[in-house]
Structures are given as C-alpha cells and as structure tokens.
N, C-alpha and C positions, 0 to 999 in steps of 0.2 A: 683422598681421593681426589682426584681432576674434577672439574665438570666437564660436564656434555658439551660436546661444538653442539653449535646452533647449529639444526636440521632442514632441508631445504624445501624448498614450498612443495606443496600436500600438491597434484597432478590436481587439484579440481580448481586448489587461485592459480597455474600455473598457463589451463587453457582458459579461465575466466578473463585473465589478464593478456592471454594471447586474443580472445577475440573484442574484447576490451581494444586494445594497440587495434585491431583492423578494421574498426568505426575509421567509414570515410574523412569524419570529424576527425579522430583522433588522427590518420595521413595528414591531415589539412594543416593539424596546432604544430606536428613537428616539420611539413614540409614549410610553412613561415617562421619557427626558430630554428633550422639548422638548416635549409633544405634538401632536411629526411639523410642528416650523415649520424650516424651516429656514435661518430670520430668528430666530430665537431668541436673544437675549442680554440676560436677565435679572442682568447685573452681580455674579455669582456667578470672574468670572475662565475659565467655560466656553463655547463661544459656538455657535451652530448646530444644527440638527437631530440631532448625536450629543454636541454638549454638550464638543465641543474645551477641552482644555485650548491653549494657544497654544503656548509648546513643543513638544510631540507637534503638533499641526498642521504649524509648519513646517518641524522635524524629518519626516516623510510625503513634502514639500514644496510643503506650501501657504504660498499668499500671503498676506498683506493677512488680515483676521478671515474665521476661517469662517463666520459667521453675514452678513457680504456677499458670499459664493462660493454660487456658481449648485449650482438639488438635485446636480443629476450628476458633479461637482466635488467637493461631501461627500463623494458615494459615491464617487468613484473613492478619494480621500485615507481613508477609511477605512477601505478593502476591505485597503486599504493594512497602513493600521494593525492591521486580523484579519490579516492574512496571518505580519505581524512577531510579533503577540503575541497573536494569540488571542482568545477571548471574555474572557477576564478585564480587557481595555482600559475594558469599561462594568459597574460595577457594579449592574442592572438586568439583565444577560446571564440570571443564574438564572432569575431569573422571569419571562421569556421560555422558558423551559423549553434557555437552550443551554450 
C-alpha cells in the first residue's frame, strides 16, 4: 500500500497565515527583504518575499524554490517559520517594530 500524499493545510491554518501575512509588520518585513516581490531571486542564496534560505524553506515543508511558490504558499510557510522561531528569523523585524 502506497503512503498517502500530504494533505493540504486546513482552512483555519490558511486563514491564520493570511491574517498574519496581512499584519503591517509582516508587510514591512516583506518590503525590506524583497521589496514585496514574491518572485525575488537576487542570487544571494535567499529567495522569495521573505528571503528564505532554501534549507529553512524545506525544513518547514516547502518544496522547490520559495521564489517559485505562490504568495499564499510563501505566507503559509513563513507563518510556520514564525510560529517555530518568532521574529528573530528576519533581521529586518526590529526595523518594522517587531
């Protein structure tokens, strides 16, 4: 019997991630990290709107490059990153009042 594929995030998780991503401080992080560009790939080893390191992205359930993922997936993964590690994950958080 083949293993079952992973299930999609539950609606409560998705709405919590969307609410988190809509916070002004989180928008400020995205602006400082990538100019708010979800497809940002500057070639420095960090990707997407939140400038995720690939190993951090993968450790939190992401696949492929963060910069190739849709905004709602980047928001969900980064919400999980926040829940596991707080604002210290982003060096720009203090500039954003977080």
